[in-house]
N, C-alpha and C positions, 0 to 999 in steps of 0.2 A: 498761783492759782488765778484763773481768769474770773471776771465778774460773774459769768454764767455758772461757774462751779461753786461760788460762795453765796450768791444771792438767789433766793427762791424765785422762780418765775411765777408761781401761783402761791399766794400767802394763805395762812390759816384763816385769816379774816375773809379772804375772797371765797375760800371753800365753804366757810360758815354761811356767808351770804347766799351762795348758790344753793346750798341745802335748805336754808330757810325759805328761799323763793320757791324751790321745787315742792317741798312738803306743804308750804302754805297755799300755793296756787293749785296744785293738783289733788291735794288730800284735805285741805282746810285744817291742817295740823300745825300748831306752832312749835318750833324748836328753839331751845336756848342753849348757849354754850355751857359746857361743863369741863372740868379738868381732864385732859386726855390721859389714858393709861393703856398699857399693853396687855393687861390681863384679859383672858377670855371671858365672855359673858357667861353667867351661871345658867346651866340647863341647855336646852337646844337653842341653836342660833341658825341664821341664814346669812350667807355671804354672796354678794354679787361682785363680778370683776369684769372690767373692760380694759383693753390694751390700746395704747396710742402708739402710732408709728409714723415716722417722717422726720421733720426737722428736730423734733424732740421725741424721745421714746420713753415710755413708761406705762404704768398701770394705775387705774383708779379702783379701789376696793371699798365697798360699802358693806358694813357688818351690822346686824341687829339681832337681838333675841327674837325667837320665833313669834313671841307675843306681839312685838312691835311690827314685824313683817306681816303678820296676819291682820292686825288692825289697819295697817297701811293698805293692804290689798282690799279689805272690806270697804275702806273709804274710796279707793280708786274705782272699784266696781259697783259701788253703792249696794253692797250685799249685806244681808243679815249676819249677825254675829254667829260664827260657827258653821256657816254654810259653804265655805270655800274649800276646795281640794288643795293638796300640796302643790300641784301643777299651777293652779291659779295664784297661790301665794308666791311661788317661785317666779312666775311670769311678772308679777307686780314688782318684786324686788329687782328683777332684771331690768325692767323698764325704768325704775327709779335710778338704778346704777347707770343706765344708758343716758338718762337726762342729765345727771350730775356730770358724767364723763364728757358729754357733748358740750356742756357749758364750760368745763375746764379746758377742753380742747380749743375753744374759742379764745382763751387767754394765752395760749402757747404759740410759738412761732409756726408759721405755715410753710410749706404744706404739711398736713398731717391727716391721718385716717384713724377711725375709731372702730374697734372690732365689735362683733356681736357679743352681748353679755353672756357670761357663764355664771351659773348659780349653783352653790353647794349648800347643803343643810344637814343638821344633825347635832350630835353632841361629841365633844372632844375630838375635833378635827383641826387640821392646820392647812391653810392655803398659803402658798409661797410662790413667788416669782423668782426663779433662780437668777442670781447676779444683780438683782435690783436693790437699790438703797432707798431708805425712807426719805422723802423730800418734805412731806408735811402730813400731819395727822390732826384731826379734830374729833371731839366727842360732843354730841349734842343730846339733849334730853327733852322729852315732851310728855304729854299725857299717856302715850302708848309705851313710854320707856326710852332707853338710850338708842342711839345710832352712831356708829363710828365710821368716819371716812378717811381713807389714807391715800396719799399720792406717792407712788414709787417711781423712781427714775431708773431706767435700764442702762 
């Protein structure tokens, strides 16, 4: 195996730092690392995904319970609690996914491109990128609850 096949290009610590910077800067929300797990979040959740193509191919997936996504959207838009539509919550999580993905892209070999984010939400759903393998996963938690960020290599 080559070094690039065994050594992660983006570490869990780097992803954690990116998420803490994005949530802290744009939402004034502090996030702390937690022990990652694969279990779905209880109840409804929201998932954002961006794809990276070029010298390195993969996907960045950001998952959060709907309560976290809603609190993040309210902070992003300076909105009153309960005043936002699903579209606004979806847009906010998509933008957070885009920011995290863009920062991760900056750590990967160039040239590369980042797709427009896709967002799914609901209860009991699965988002999968066929053929991708997990490169790194972090779980963070804060006042609004947990958020999980996964980096998948295609």
